[in-house]
C-alpha positions as CSV (number, residue, x, y, z in Angstrom):
1,G,-29.5,1.3,10.2
2,E,-27.1,1.3,7.3
3,K,-28.2,-2.3,6.4
4,I,-29.9,-3.6,3.2
5,A,-33.3,-4.9,4.3
6,A,-34.0,-7.0,1.1
7,V,-32.9,-7.5,-2.5
8,G,-35.4,-8.9,-5.0
9,K,-38.3,-8.2,-7.4
10,N,-41.7,-6.8,-6.6
11,L,-40.8,-6.2,-2.9
12,Q,-43.4,-5.0,-0.5
13,S,-41.7,-2.2,1.4
14,S,-42.4,-1.1,4.9
15,S,-43.3,2.5,5.5
16,N,-39.8,3.6,6.6
17,A,-37.8,1.7,4.0
18,R,-36.0,3.5,1.2
19,V,-36.5,1.7,-2.1
20,I,-34.0,1.9,-4.9
21,D,-35.1,0.7,-8.4
22,C,-32.2,-1.2,-9.8
23,T,-33.9,-2.4,-13.0
24,D,-31.3,-3.0,-15.7
25,K,-28.5,-2.2,-13.3
26,Y,-25.9,-4.3,-11.5
27,I,-25.7,-4.5,-7.7
28,F,-22.2,-4.7,-6.2
29,P,-21.1,-4.9,-2.6
30,G,-19.2,-1.8,-1.5
31,V,-15.6,-2.0,-2.5
32,I,-12.9,-2.1,0.2
33,D,-9.7,-0.4,-0.8
34,A,-7.1,-1.8,1.7
35,H,-4.3,0.5,0.7
36,T,-4.6,4.3,0.5
37,H,-2.4,7.3,1.5
38,M,-4.5,10.4,2.1
39,G,-2.6,13.6,2.7
40,I,0.7,12.1,3.8
41,A,4.1,13.8,3.8
42,I,6.4,12.6,1.0
43,K,9.7,14.2,0.0
44,D,9.1,18.0,0.3
45,G,5.3,18.0,0.1
46,F,2.1,16.1,0.7
47,S,0.0,13.8,-1.4
48,A,-2.7,15.8,-3.2
49,D,-5.8,14.1,-1.7
50,D,-6.9,14.6,1.9
51,F,-9.4,12.3,3.5
52,E,-12.4,14.3,2.2
53,T,-11.4,14.7,-1.4
54,G,-9.9,11.2,-1.6
55,S,-12.9,9.5,-0.1
56,R,-15.2,11.5,-2.4
57,A,-13.3,10.1,-5.4
58,A,-13.5,6.7,-3.9
59,L,-17.3,6.8,-3.6
60,H,-17.6,7.8,-7.2
61,G,-15.9,4.5,-8.0
62,G,-18.0,2.4,-5.6
63,V,-15.4,2.3,-2.8
64,T,-17.2,2.5,0.5
65,T,-14.3,1.6,2.9
66,I,-10.6,2.7,2.8
67,I,-7.8,1.5,5.0
68,D,-5.1,4.2,5.3
69,F,-1.8,4.3,7.3
70,T,-0.5,6.0,10.4
71,D,2.8,7.9,10.3
72,L,4.9,7.2,13.4
73,G,6.8,10.3,14.5
74,V,10.0,10.6,16.6
75,N,9.3,9.4,20.2
76,Q,5.6,9.0,19.4
77,T,3.6,6.1,20.7
78,L,1.5,3.9,18.4
79,R,-1.7,5.1,20.0
80,E,-0.6,8.7,19.5
81,S,0.1,8.0,15.8
82,V,-3.4,6.5,15.5
83,G,-4.9,9.5,17.2
84,E,-3.2,11.9,14.9
85,R,-4.6,10.1,11.8
86,L,-8.0,9.9,13.4
87,S,-8.1,13.7,13.7
88,L,-7.2,14.1,10.0
89,A,-9.9,11.6,9.0
90,Q,-12.9,13.4,10.6
91,N,-14.1,14.6,7.1
92,C,-13.8,11.1,5.5
93,L,-16.9,10.3,3.6
94,T,-16.4,6.5,3.5
95,D,-15.9,4.1,6.3
96,Y,-12.2,3.8,7.2
97,S,-9.6,2.1,9.3
98,F,-5.8,2.2,9.6
99,H,-2.7,0.0,9.3
100,V,-0.2,1.1,12.0
101,C,3.3,1.8,10.7
102,L,6.4,1.0,12.7
103,N,9.9,2.4,12.0
104,R,11.7,1.3,15.1
105,T,11.9,-1.8,17.3
106,D,12.5,-0.7,20.9
107,S,10.8,-2.8,23.5
108,A,8.7,0.1,24.7
109,L,7.1,0.4,21.2
110,L,6.7,-3.3,20.6
111,S,4.9,-3.7,23.9
112,Q,2.2,-1.4,22.6
113,I,1.2,-3.7,19.7
114,S,-1.1,-5.9,21.7
115,D,-2.9,-2.9,23.0
116,I,-3.5,-1.6,19.4
117,V,-4.9,-5.0,18.5
118,K,-7.2,-5.0,21.4
119,S,-8.4,-1.5,20.4
120,G,-9.6,-3.0,17.0
121,I,-6.7,-2.4,14.7
122,N,-4.8,-5.6,13.9
123,S,-2.6,-4.7,11.0
124,F,0.9,-3.2,11.1
125,K,3.3,-2.1,8.4
126,V,7.1,-2.0,8.0
127,F,9.4,-1.0,5.1
128,M,12.5,-2.9,3.9
129,T,13.8,0.2,2.1
130,Y,13.7,4.0,2.4
131,R,16.7,4.0,4.8
132,K,17.4,7.8,4.2
133,A,13.8,8.6,5.0
134,G,14.1,6.8,8.4
135,L,11.4,4.3,7.5
136,M,13.5,1.2,6.8
137,L,13.9,-1.8,9.1
138,D,16.6,-4.3,8.4
139,N,15.9,-8.1,8.2
140,T,16.6,-8.7,11.8
141,Q,14.3,-5.9,12.9
142,V,11.5,-7.1,10.6
143,E,11.8,-10.5,12.2
144,I,11.6,-8.9,15.7
145,V,8.4,-7.0,14.7
146,A,7.0,-10.2,13.1
147,K,7.4,-12.1,16.4
148,A,5.6,-9.3,18.3
149,V,2.8,-9.0,15.8
150,A,2.3,-12.8,15.7
151,K,2.1,-12.9,19.5
152,A,-0.6,-10.3,19.5
153,G,-2.5,-12.1,16.7
154,G,-2.0,-9.4,14.2
155,L,-1.1,-9.1,10.5
156,L,2.2,-7.6,9.2
157,L,2.2,-5.7,6.0
158,V,5.5,-5.2,4.3
159,H,6.9,-3.0,1.6
160,A,9.1,-5.6,0.1
161,E,12.1,-4.2,-1.8
162,D,15.7,-5.1,-0.8
163,D,17.5,-1.9,0.1
164,E,21.0,-3.2,-0.8
165,I,20.0,-4.0,-4.4
166,I,18.3,-0.6,-4.7
167,Q,21.3,1.2,-3.4
168,A,23.7,-0.6,-5.8
169,A,21.4,0.1,-8.8
170,T,21.0,3.7,-7.8
171,D,24.8,4.3,-7.3
172,A,25.3,3.0,-10.9
173,L,23.2,5.8,-12.3
174,D,23.8,9.6,-12.7
175,A,22.1,11.1,-9.7
176,S,21.6,14.4,-11.5
177,S,19.5,12.8,-14.3
178,T,16.0,14.1,-14.6
179,D,14.9,11.1,-16.7
180,P,12.0,9.3,-14.9
181,F,13.0,6.1,-16.6
182,N,16.0,5.9,-14.2
183,H,13.5,5.5,-11.4
184,G,12.7,2.0,-12.7
185,K,16.3,1.2,-13.3
186,S,17.1,2.1,-9.7
187,R,14.6,-0.4,-8.3
188,P,15.0,-3.6,-10.3
189,A,12.5,-6.5,-9.9
190,E,15.3,-8.5,-8.3
191,A,15.0,-6.3,-5.2
192,E,11.3,-7.3,-4.8
193,A,12.1,-11.0,-5.4
194,K,14.9,-11.1,-2.8
195,A,12.8,-9.3,-0.2
196,I,9.8,-11.6,-0.7
197,A,12.0,-14.7,-0.3
198,T,13.3,-13.2,3.0
199,L,9.8,-12.5,4.2
200,G,8.6,-16.0,3.4
201,H,11.4,-17.3,5.6
202,I,10.6,-14.9,8.4
203,S,6.9,-15.9,8.3
204,E,7.9,-19.5,8.6
205,Q,10.3,-18.8,11.5
206,T,7.9,-16.6,13.5
207,G,4.4,-17.9,12.5
208,C,3.5,-14.3,11.6
209,K,0.9,-13.8,8.9
210,I,2.7,-11.5,6.4
211,Y,0.9,-9.5,3.7
212,I,3.0,-8.3,0.7
213,V,1.7,-4.9,-0.5
214,H,1.8,-3.7,-4.1
215,L,3.4,-6.7,-5.8
216,S,4.8,-5.4,-9.1
217,S,6.8,-8.0,-10.9
218,Q,6.8,-11.6,-12.2
219,A,10.1,-12.1,-10.3
220,G,8.4,-11.2,-7.1
221,L,5.4,-13.4,-8.0
222,N,7.8,-16.3,-8.6
223,A,9.5,-15.8,-5.3
224,A,6.1,-15.8,-3.5
225,H,5.2,-19.2,-5.1
226,D,7.6,-20.8,-2.7
227,Y,5.7,-19.5,0.4
228,D,2.0,-20.2,0.7
229,N,2.0,-18.4,4.0
230,L,2.3,-15.0,2.3
231,T,-0.8,-13.0,1.3
232,I,-0.2,-11.0,-1.9
233,E,-1.7,-7.7,-3.0
234,T,-1.2,-6.0,-6.4
235,C,-2.6,-2.7,-7.8
236,P,-4.1,-1.6,-11.2
237,Q,-0.9,0.3,-12.2
238,Y,1.0,-3.0,-12.2
239,L,-1.6,-4.6,-14.4
240,F,-2.0,-1.9,-17.1
241,F,1.1,0.4,-17.1
242,T,4.7,-0.4,-18.1
243,E,8.0,1.3,-17.8
244,E,7.4,2.9,-21.2
245,H,5.0,5.2,-19.5
246,Y,8.1,6.9,-18.0
247,R,8.9,8.1,-21.5
248,R,5.6,9.9,-22.0
249,T,5.1,13.6,-21.5
250,A,5.1,14.2,-17.8
251,G,6.5,10.7,-17.3
252,S,7.3,11.6,-13.7
253,M,3.6,11.3,-12.9
254,Y,4.0,7.5,-13.2
255,V,6.8,7.3,-10.6
256,A,5.8,5.2,-7.7
257,S,7.4,2.4,-5.7
258,P,7.8,-0.3,-6.6
259,P,8.3,0.9,-10.2
260,L,6.5,-0.1,-13.3
261,H,8.1,-3.0,-15.2
262,C,7.1,-4.6,-18.6
263,E,4.1,-6.1,-20.3
264,E,5.3,-9.7,-19.3
265,D,5.0,-8.6,-15.7
266,N,1.5,-7.2,-16.3
267,N,0.4,-10.4,-17.8
268,A,1.9,-12.6,-15.1
269,L,0.2,-10.6,-12.4
270,M,-3.1,-10.5,-14.2
271,N,-3.1,-14.3,-14.6
272,A,-2.4,-14.8,-10.9
273,I,-5.4,-12.8,-9.7
274,G,-7.7,-15.0,-7.7
275,N,-5.0,-17.6,-7.4
276,R,-1.7,-16.5,-5.9
277,I,-2.8,-12.8,-5.7
278,S,-5.8,-12.5,-3.4
279,V,-6.1,-8.7,-2.9
280,L,-6.5,-5.8,-5.3
281,A,-5.9,-2.3,-3.9
282,T,-4.8,1.0,-5.3
283,D,-1.9,2.4,-3.2
284,H,-3.7,5.7,-3.9
285,C,-1.2,8.5,-3.4
286,P,-1.8,11.2,-6.0
287,F,0.2,14.4,-6.8
288,H,-0.4,17.5,-8.9
289,L,1.7,18.1,-12.0
290,K,3.4,21.0,-10.2
291,D,4.6,18.5,-7.5
292,K,6.6,16.5,-10.1
293,P,8.2,19.1,-12.3
294,A,10.3,17.8,-15.3
295,N,13.5,19.3,-13.9
296,L,13.6,17.1,-10.7
297,P,16.4,14.6,-10.5
298,F,14.8,11.1,-10.6
299,G,15.7,10.4,-7.0
300,R,13.8,13.4,-5.8
301,I,10.6,12.8,-7.6
302,P,7.8,12.1,-5.1
303,H,6.6,8.5,-5.3
304,G,2.9,7.9,-5.9
305,M,0.0,7.8,-8.3
306,G,-3.7,8.3,-8.0
């Protein structure tokens, strides 16, 4: 029944038990990856893995459960957005669930949150940037969503980067530049730190449990230290890669958001694992080389890594 009957030495197995000899091997629980993006629309294309290929790769790494995200369309209900992703996940080879994304705050939509929680999905996500893509909620809207999620007993995931800081940094750069290094310049760590401080305050005001996805910087980590009520996630790319990877051949393949920073940031995040940082996930969102050609202006490079 998908349950381990016993773990030990010299076990006496019943006739219907499957016995796996793990001599000289390690036994791990199945890994839960709480942050994946299988086959989602980004820029002018889609991420390269669908639920079948992505979950197959996950299983090879010992990941037995993924939590992906819905994509809320215009005039779509939350339940319809869940149903749409469920239909795409029929070939998923791992267990799976979803975080439900919100990109608007009308009362009709917010009233659906409690119904989603009752159905078994209790986590919701909002963005504090990506205004042009129609994903961003401003600080007032984030607080409105936080109140509704708290009332329903849910968890609010937030992409924490301050849009005003990003826009100012982006406007100071040559928009026609094809240098991936400018992606990092356009999204300084200060944007993450300011957003996290705002979210800490919102969490205190609303009583909403807030989960910061993909923490990338020491500045963001420092901001989070002032708010014990925030749950923090980071990802392997922010532990092992730096902005110097943008200077490599096919540096665009390292473009994701938040961007890569420096080795000091890597070390600060690594030292915080198991302390201030309590979740490791991947933000798995891969692209083919052809999806990120070298001639793309940095602002048009699809965001995501495998």
